[in-house]
C-alpha distance (Angstrom), angle and dihedral (degrees) to the residues before:
residue distance angle dihedral
X1 . . .
X2 3.79 . .
X3 3.79 94.8 .
X4 3.86 88.9 47.8
X5 3.78 94.2 53.0
X6 3.81 124.9 99.7
X7 3.88 107.8 -101.4
X8 3.82 109.1 -119.4
X9 3.77 92.6 -168.9
X10 3.82 140.9 4.4
X11 3.80 94.3 44.0
X12 3.64 116.9 -174.7
X13 3.75 122.1 -116.5
X14 3.85 91.5 -109.4
X15 3.74 88.1 55.5
X16 3.72 93.9 50.8
X17 3.75 89.9 46.6
X18 3.75 92.8 57.5
X19 3.82 89.7 45.6
X20 3.75 87.6 62.9
X21 3.71 97.0 43.4
X22 3.86 98.9 82.4
X23 3.81 94.2 51.5
X24 3.89 90.9 45.2
X25 3.78 89.7 53.4
X26 3.81 97.5 43.7
X27 3.78 94.8 45.8
X28 3.72 89.2 40.0
X29 3.74 93.0 57.7
X30 3.80 89.9 57.9
X31 3.80 93.8 41.7
X32 3.83 91.6 49.8
X33 3.82 88.8 58.5
X34 3.81 90.8 49.0
X35 3.81 93.5 49.2
X36 3.81 94.6 44.8
X37 3.88 89.1 49.5
X38 3.76 91.2 56.2
X39 3.85 95.5 42.5
X40 3.74 103.3 34.8
X41 3.83 122.6 -2.2
X42 3.75 91.5 -164.3
X43 3.79 94.2 56.9
X44 3.86 86.3 47.7
X45 3.79 91.2 53.7
X46 3.93 91.9 46.9
X47 3.85 88.9 48.6
X48 3.80 94.0 50.9
X49 3.90 94.7 42.4
X50 3.86 89.1 52.1
X51 3.75 88.4 54.8
X52 3.74 95.4 46.4
X53 3.77 95.4 44.4
X54 3.78 88.2 51.2
X55 3.76 91.0 51.8
X56 3.75 90.9 48.6
X57 3.79 90.3 56.1
X58 3.78 90.6 49.6
X59 3.77 90.2 46.1
X60 3.89 89.5 55.5
X61 3.79 90.2 52.2
X62 3.84 91.3 46.2
X63 3.86 90.3 51.4
X64 3.81 89.8 53.7
X65 3.79 92.7 46.6
X66 3.84 90.6 46.5
X67 3.77 90.7 58.2
X68 3.82 94.0 42.0
X69 3.80 91.7 46.3
X70 3.78 92.8 49.7
X71 3.86 91.4 51.8
X72 3.75 90.4 48.2
X73 3.78 90.5 50.4
X74 3.71 92.6 51.9
X75 3.79 92.8 42.6
X76 3.84 92.1 52.7
X77 3.83 91.8 47.8
X78 3.84 89.4 56.9
X79 3.84 93.2 55.0
X80 3.81 120.0 99.3
X81 3.78 93.4 -129.0
X82 3.82 90.3 173.3
X83 3.77 89.5 61.4
X84 3.75 93.0 44.4
X85 3.73 89.9 51.2
X86 3.86 91.4 49.3
X87 3.85 88.0 50.6
X88 3.77 88.2 65.2
X89 3.82 90.9 61.7
X90 3.87 90.4 72.2
X91 3.80 108.5 7.7
X92 3.81 95.5 178.9
X93 3.72 90.7 55.2
X94 3.73 92.8 44.3
X95 3.81 90.6 53.5
X96 3.78 92.6 49.2
X97 3.75 95.3 53.0
X98 3.76 103.2 34.8
X99 3.73 125.9 97.1
X100 3.81 100.6 -125.2
X101 3.73 92.9 -174.2
X102 3.79 94.1 61.2
X103 3.81 92.5 35.7
X104 3.78 90.6 58.2
X105 3.88 87.8 62.7
X106 3.73 92.6 58.4
X107 3.81 125.0 87.8
X108 3.85 108.5 -76.0
X109 3.84 87.7 -8.8
X110 3.70 93.6 142.3
X111 3.79 90.3 51.1
X112 3.74 89.8 53.1
X113 3.86 90.8 54.4
X114 3.75 89.9 50.4
X115 3.79 92.5 47.2
X116 3.85 90.0 54.1
X117 3.75 93.0 49.1
X118 3.76 91.7 49.2
X119 3.77 96.5 45.9
X120 3.85 91.2 44.6
X121 3.86 87.3 55.8
X122 3.78 94.2 49.6
X123 3.85 104.6 44.7
X124 3.80 99.2 170.9
X125 3.85 100.8 44.3
X126 3.75 104.4 67.7
X127 3.81 128.6 60.2
X128 3.76 116.9 -125.0
X129 3.78 121.8 -121.6
X130 3.77 90.3 -111.6
X131 3.75 90.3 58.7
X132 3.83 95.2 53.4
X133 3.77 128.7 86.8
X134 3.70 129.2 -168.0
X135 3.77 118.2 -142.9
X136 3.76 117.2 -160.3
X137 3.85 121.2 -162.4
X138 3.75 111.3 -162.9
X139 3.77 110.9 -164.1
X140 3.78 123.0 -151.5
X141 3.78 139.6 169.3
X142 3.81 112.4 -179.5
X143 3.76 103.8 -30.3
X144 3.67 120.7 147.5
X145 3.85 126.5 -106.3
X146 3.79 88.5 -113.2
X147 3.84 90.4 60.1
X148 3.85 98.3 41.5
X149 3.87 102.0 42.8
X150 3.81 95.5 61.4
X151 3.89 86.1 55.6
X152 3.87 91.1 53.5
X153 3.71 89.6 44.1
X154 3.87 93.2 54.4
X155 3.86 90.1 51.1
X156 3.85 89.4 53.3
X157 3.80 91.7 47.1
X158 3.74 97.3 56.2
X159 3.67 122.7 110.1
X160 3.81 92.7 -112.3
X161 3.77 115.1 99.4
X162 3.78 112.3 -94.5
X163 3.78 91.7 -145.5
X164 3.89 87.8 69.7
X165 3.71 95.0 48.8
X166 3.77 122.5 97.5
X167 3.83 109.5 -168.8
X168 3.71 122.0 -163.7
X169 3.77 119.8 -169.3
X170 3.85 104.3 -156.9
X171 3.70 113.4 -166.9
X172 3.80 135.3 173.3
X173 3.79 125.7 -109.5
X174 3.79 86.8 -148.7
X175 3.79 87.6 59.2
X176 3.78 91.0 79.6
X177 3.78 139.8 -132.4
X178 3.98 94.5 -49.5
X179 3.89 94.9 61.2
X180 3.83 90.0 47.2
X181 3.84 91.0 53.7
X182 3.76 88.4 47.9
X183 3.86 90.0 51.5
X184 3.75 93.3 52.3
X185 3.89 91.6 45.3
X186 3.86 89.1 52.5
X187 3.77 90.7 47.5
X188 3.88 90.8 54.0
X189 3.79 92.5 47.5
X190 3.88 98.8 44.2
X191 3.73 104.2 31.3
X192 3.81 92.3 105.8
X193 3.77 98.8 35.2
X194 3.73 101.4 75.5
X195 3.80 138.0 35.5
X196 3.74 83.5 -99.8
X197 3.80 132.3 -6.2
X198 3.86 112.7 -169.8
X199 3.67 138.6 172.4
X200 3.81 122.2 -145.1
X201 3.81 125.3 -174.4
X202 3.76 116.8 -150.0
X203 3.79 109.5 -142.2
X204 3.79 116.4 -129.7
X205 3.79 125.2 -118.1
X206 3.76 98.8 24.3
X207 3.86 112.3 168.5
X208 3.88 120.2 -95.8
X209 3.81 92.2 18.4
X210 3.72 132.6 118.6
X211 3.79 116.5 -150.6
X212 3.76 99.0 -91.3
X213 3.82 149.9 106.5
X214 3.75 93.2 -88.2
X215 3.74 94.5 70.5
X216 3.81 92.1 45.9
X217 3.79 95.8 52.8
X218 3.79 95.5 38.6
X219 3.90 87.3 55.0
X220 3.79 90.2 50.7
X221 3.78 91.2 44.4
X222 3.87 89.3 55.8
X223 3.78 88.2 50.8
X224 3.83 89.3 49.4
X225 3.86 89.3 53.0
X226 3.78 91.3 55.6
X227 3.82 91.7 45.9
X228 3.82 92.5 50.6
X229 3.72 89.4 50.7
X230 3.78 92.6 54.7
X231 3.76 93.3 44.0
X232 3.85 91.9 50.9
X233 3.87 92.9 -123.0
X234 3.86 114.3 148.6
X235 3.81 115.4 -123.5
X236 3.82 89.9 -136.0
X237 3.86 88.6 63.5
X238 3.76 96.2 52.8
X239 3.82 127.9 88.6
X240 3.92 115.8 -163.5
X241 3.67 122.6 -151.5
X242 3.80 124.6 -172.8
X243 3.82 119.1 -150.9
X244 3.81 132.6 179.7
X245 3.75 117.8 -127.7
X246 3.87 92.3 -97.8
X247 3.81 98.9 46.0
X248 3.72 120.7 115.7
X249 3.89 117.3 -170.0
X250 3.75 118.7 -141.0
X251 3.82 109.8 -104.8
X252 3.88 89.6 -105.7
X253 3.70 97.6 45.3
X254 3.85 101.3 102.6
X255 3.75 91.9 41.3
X256 3.82 91.5 52.3
X257 3.82 94.7 44.0
X258 3.90 91.3 47.8
X259 3.76 90.5 47.3
X260 3.84 92.6 53.2
X261 3.76 89.5 43.3
X262 3.82 94.0 53.7
X263 3.80 97.3 46.2
X264 3.86 96.4 52.5
X265 3.90 114.3 94.0
X266 3.73 89.3 -155.4
X267 3.83 96.3 38.4
X268 3.82 93.9 148.0
X269 3.82 90.5 67.8
X270 3.76 97.3 54.2
X271 3.70 134.5 79.2
X272 3.79 119.8 -159.5
X273 3.75 118.8 -130.8
X274 3.89 123.3 -162.4
X275 3.77 122.5 -162.4
X276 3.81 110.7 -95.7
X277 3.71 110.4 -140.5
X278 3.79 117.4 -173.8
X279 3.80 95.7 -151.6
X280 3.81 107.9 111.2
X281 3.86 94.2 103.1
X282 3.81 98.5 11.1
X283 3.87 93.1 130.6
X284 3.81 91.4 55.3
X285 3.75 105.0 48.4
X286 3.82 126.3 88.3
X287 3.86 119.2 -89.7
X288 3.84 98.5 -103.0
X289 3.83 90.5 50.6
X290 3.87 90.4 48.7
X291 3.86 89.4 54.2
X292 3.83 91.8 50.0
X293 3.84 93.4 43.9
X294 3.70 93.2 48.2
X295 3.76 92.9 45.3
X296 3.72 90.7 50.4
X297 3.76 91.7 49.9
X298 3.81 92.2 52.8
X299 3.86 91.2 47.0
X300 3.86 87.1 55.6
X301 3.77 89.6 50.4
X302 3.86 90.5 48.0
X303 3.82 90.9 47.8
X304 3.78 90.2 54.8
X305 3.82 87.9 63.0
X306 3.79 91.4 56.2
X307 3.85 103.5 59.5
X308 3.93 90.7 167.3
X309 3.85 88.2 63.9
X310 3.80 98.9 31.5
X311 3.84 115.6 124.1
X312 3.78 133.7 -177.2
X313 3.76 110.5 -82.6
X314 3.69 129.9 -176.6
X315 3.88 106.4 -52.1
X316 3.75 116.0 27.3
X317 3.80 140.7 148.6
X318 3.87 125.9 -125.8
X319 3.82 129.9 173.7
X320 3.78 115.5 -96.5
X321 3.75 95.5 -130.6
X322 3.86 90.2 58.1
X323 3.82 91.3 46.5
X324 3.79 93.7 49.9
X325 3.88 91.4 47.7
X326 3.76 92.5 51.4
X327 3.96 95.3 38.3
X328 3.80 94.1 -110.1
X329 3.82 118.6 -92.1
X330 3.74 132.8 -9.8
X331 3.80 116.1 -87.8
X332 3.74 93.2 -166.0
X333 3.80 103.1 70.8
X334 3.74 137.2 59.7
X335 3.95 89.6 -142.3
X336 3.79 97.3 58.9
X337 3.88 92.6 151.9
X338 3.89 98.3 61.4
X339 3.80 90.9 32.6
X340 3.83 89.8 57.8
X341 3.75 91.2 67.8
X342 3.82 91.6 58.2
X343 3.66 93.8 41.8
X344 3.77 92.9 50.8
X345 3.80 92.2 42.8
X346 3.82 93.3 53.9
X347 3.80 94.1 39.1
X348 3.73 93.9 53.9
X349 3.92 90.5 40.4
X350 3.73 96.2 -115.2
X351 3.81 94.7 -44.0
X352 3.83 94.7 117.9
X353 3.79 133.3 96.0
X354 3.75 136.8 172.3
X355 3.76 115.3 -126.3
X356 3.82 119.5 -150.2
X357 3.67 117.8 -128.3
X358 3.75 113.3 -159.9
X359 3.77 92.5 -147.4
X360 3.84 120.7 97.4
X361 3.71 135.1 -125.5
X362 3.80 108.0 -157.8
X363 3.76 121.4 -135.7
X364 3.78 138.7 179.8
X365 3.71 125.3 -92.8
X366 3.81 112.2 -132.8
X367 3.81 116.4 -80.9
X368 3.73 132.9 155.7
X369 3.78 137.8 177.1
X370 3.72 96.4 -79.5
X371 3.83 136.9 22.3
X372 3.78 92.3 -109.4
X373 3.79 93.7 49.0
X374 3.85 88.8 49.7
X375 3.74 91.7 54.9
X376 3.84 91.7 50.0
X377 3.81 91.6 44.0
X378 3.81 93.0 52.4
X379 3.86 89.6 54.1
X380 3.77 92.9 47.8
X381 3.73 90.4 52.9
X382 3.80 94.0 49.0
X383 3.82 94.3 47.1
X384 3.79 86.2 54.4
X385 3.72 90.9 52.7
X386 3.79 91.5 45.0
X387 3.80 89.2 53.8
X388 3.67 86.5 77.9
X389 3.82 81.3 91.9
X390 3.81 82.2 84.3
X391 3.83 86.1 77.8
X392 3.82 90.8 70.3
X393 3.91 96.4 77.2
X394 3.82 87.7 40.3
X395 3.82 92.2 57.3
X396 3.76 97.0 35.9
X397 3.83 96.0 52.6
X398 3.81 91.7 47.8
X399 3.72 88.8 49.7
X400 3.78 101.9 44.2
X401 3.76 95.3 57.1
X402 3.80 133.9 98.1
X403 3.78 90.4 -124.7
X404 3.74 96.1 54.3
X405 3.79 115.0 157.9
X406 3.86 97.2 -151.2
X407 3.75 140.4 47.7
X408 3.70 110.6 -73.9
X409 3.82 95.1 -140.4
X410 3.73 92.8 49.6
X411 3.80 92.9 46.7
X412 3.80 93.7 46.6
X413 3.79 91.3 53.0
X414 3.80 89.6 51.8
X415 3.85 91.7 47.0
X416 3.80 92.4 51.7
X417 3.81 91.4 51.3
X418 3.78 90.0 47.0
X419 3.80 91.5 52.9
X420 3.74 93.1 43.7
X421 3.74 91.8 51.3
X422 3.81 93.6 55.7
X423 3.89 93.5 39.0
X424 3.84 88.5 53.1
X425 3.75 93.5 47.5
X426 3.80 91.9 51.9
X427 3.75 107.2 43.8
X428 3.79 114.0 11.7
X429 3.85 96.8 80.4
X430 3.87 90.8 50.8
X431 3.79 92.4 47.4
X432 3.73 94.0 48.5
X433 3.86 95.3 43.2
X434 3.75 98.2 44.6
X435 3.81 109.9 7.6
X436 3.84 95.4 93.3
X437 3.80 92.6 66.0
X438 3.83 97.4 46.3
X439 3.83 96.5 86.7
X440 3.69 92.0 47.0
X441 3.76 94.0 50.2
X442 3.84 97.1 43.4
X443 3.80 104.1 38.7
X444 3.73 123.9 43.9
X445 3.78 88.7 -162.5
X446 3.83 88.4 67.6
X447 3.78 92.0 83.9
X448 3.85 87.1 65.6
X449 3.78 92.2 53.7
X450 3.76 111.3 83.5
X451 3.85 91.5 -158.3
X452 3.86 95.0 49.6
X453 3.81 91.2 41.7
X454 3.77 94.6 51.3
X455 3.81 92.6 39.0
X456 4.00 97.1 99.6
X457 3.85 89.2 48.1
X458 3.86 92.2 49.1
X459 3.73 91.0 48.3
X460 3.75 91.7 48.5
X461 3.77 90.5 53.4
X462 3.80 92.5 49.1
X463 3.76 91.3 49.2
X464 3.85 90.5 54.1
X465 3.84 87.1 56.3
X466 3.79 88.7 51.2
X467 3.71 88.6 55.8
X468 3.75 87.5 80.7
X469 3.68 88.6 75.0
X470 3.76 94.8 48.9
X471 3.80 87.5 50.4
X472 3.76 90.8 56.4
X473 3.71 90.5 47.6
X474 3.79 91.5 53.0
X475 3.73 94.9 50.1
X476 3.79 94.4 47.6
X477 3.77 90.5 43.5
X478 3.78 89.7 61.4
X479 3.80 90.2 51.9
X480 3.77 90.6 51.0
X481 3.85 95.1 52.1
X482 3.76 117.2 110.0
X483 3.80 114.1 -124.0
X484 3.69 114.2 -66.1
X485 3.89 111.2 -100.2
X486 3.80 113.8 -114.5
X487 3.83 91.3 -120.9
X488 3.75 89.1 70.3
X489 3.76 126.6 74.7
X490 3.85 122.8 -129.7
X491 3.76 89.5 -104.6
X492 3.94 85.3 72.7
X493 3.84 87.3 72.4
X494 3.85 89.2 57.8
X495 3.73 90.5 55.9
X496 3.79 88.4 51.3
X497 3.72 87.3 65.2
X498 3.86 99.0 37.4
X499 3.78 90.5 51.7
X500 3.74 90.6 78.4
X501 3.81 92.0 77.6
X502 3.76 84.2 77.8
X503 3.76 94.5 61.8
X504 3.87 98.0 96.2
X505 3.90 88.1 50.0
X506 3.83 94.3 47.7
X507 3.75 91.5 46.9
X508 3.78 93.7 54.5
X509 3.73 102.1 33.1
X510 3.79 97.8 41.2
X511 3.90 111.3 19.5
X512 3.83 98.3 36.2
X513 3.84 97.9 36.5
X514 3.87 91.5 46.0
X515 3.80 89.6 51.1
X516 3.87 94.5 48.3
X517 3.86 88.7 44.4
X518 3.80 91.4 56.4
X519 3.78 95.6 39.9
X520 3.80 91.3 51.0
X521 3.78 93.0 50.9
X522 3.79 88.5 53.0
X523 3.81 91.7 45.1
X524 3.92 90.7 53.8
X525 3.75 94.8 39.6
X526 3.76 93.2 -117.1
X527 3.77 94.4 134.6
X528 3.78 127.1 -161.1
X529 3.79 102.7 -117.9
X530 3.69 100.5 163.5
X531 3.82 127.6 71.3
X532 3.79 104.4 -133.0
X533 3.77 103.0 -148.3
X534 3.78 115.3 -133.5
X535 3.74 109.5 -122.3
X536 3.74 112.5 -109.5
X537 3.83 124.0 -161.8
X538 3.78 128.1 -173.5
X539 3.83 113.9 -102.2
X540 3.81 112.2 -110.0
X541 3.77 116.7 -114.1
X542 3.79 128.1 -136.0
X543 3.79 114.2 -110.4
X544 3.78 111.5 -101.4
């Protein structure tokens, strides 16, 4: 794996060049508008309109995917995945007793019938549900018992049998004495709940590790490997899910993930990606954080509709045999989730895909002790996510080499999409919000150009059309909301709608600035080598 690991030092000139590329492009997109505004306002107007029209087309596609993704999410949640998983134990018997007519009306019902027929015809190829174990690594730093325990409770409360769950609470030595006390307290409470509940402390300052989640879960993964060896459980029959300390899987998650794992011929070369919804505490966080959290939730729903562009994000599941073979996750990046896609894709020579699961894992929106600390914590979280831009030089250098492990064409398409995503995140909001005024402010001749003079009005009209997409998002966001806590009045629901006026502000101040911050750090070689843990607080409870 050494040649597939991110270099911590002694980077080649090619690697450093591609580290600079994202910032050059993102700053260059803004600079080009400025230069064209000075030299030729008409060209500036054409340049900006091309960008905005492109974004309108993308927005229309996104709106369609939002509706489709929401329907799939709700459809998957209505399925009895526990029963479907049980059907795989004896496919012939399940086919004989099932009502195929009614089953076809369910979400992916026809696919289930086909899976049963295929497995029934190939008795020795597929593992049975009774042979499969789910291992869950819950990563923690210094979170309180009140934050972590509901996560473990939610794992225990899923429909999946607890006697086939191995739960590993992976905590950091650098988290201090409090997290260690929490770990031992959890061990005492859950020691008899699962097939195995273990606590694993990740030592600080191990060589070749940045301070991040990757080192923690990799250390826990290696412990899990030794445990499975002692227990006599085959790696190929274990599906490993990583969770943050505030994650709460849907009751059907492990059944759904295990089902999809079993029915794949090439299951080793898939990872299984749920939809992350930041809704645990959505009623409690400030309005700007609600907008960002809801927007991120919808982006995850949209991403599930585009499997060809889907990447590992936050919590995901991957087969143990694949993880052991590639030595688990990277310990050299603070964005180990997204990087795991590229690491796996190159390791398995392009024979790797991320399969969307239309079942959610619920996460917390950002909230800290004070409003100001919450605003800062939100930016810190987004800049960490935006640091996924550090994958660009990794992908590019493995692609532009004589000894590449994947198809150049396939890799180049992926690289372009990766660059486009980070470029869009950084500069598009700024160009759309302020670009129309730049020619008028920088060139007095702009007033004589009809195109440049009318540009702000044209952009305003186009933005009004784009409001259709926001309107769809608002309606669906209300449907996604968990029940309103009794401690809040009905007027709170009104503010859940009114909050969307903040979307342009949050897009520029948070998404764009976080992207520029991360890209600038990469440009200057001032790398982010520490995973800044997002503050997690226990959700208040209504008085009984």
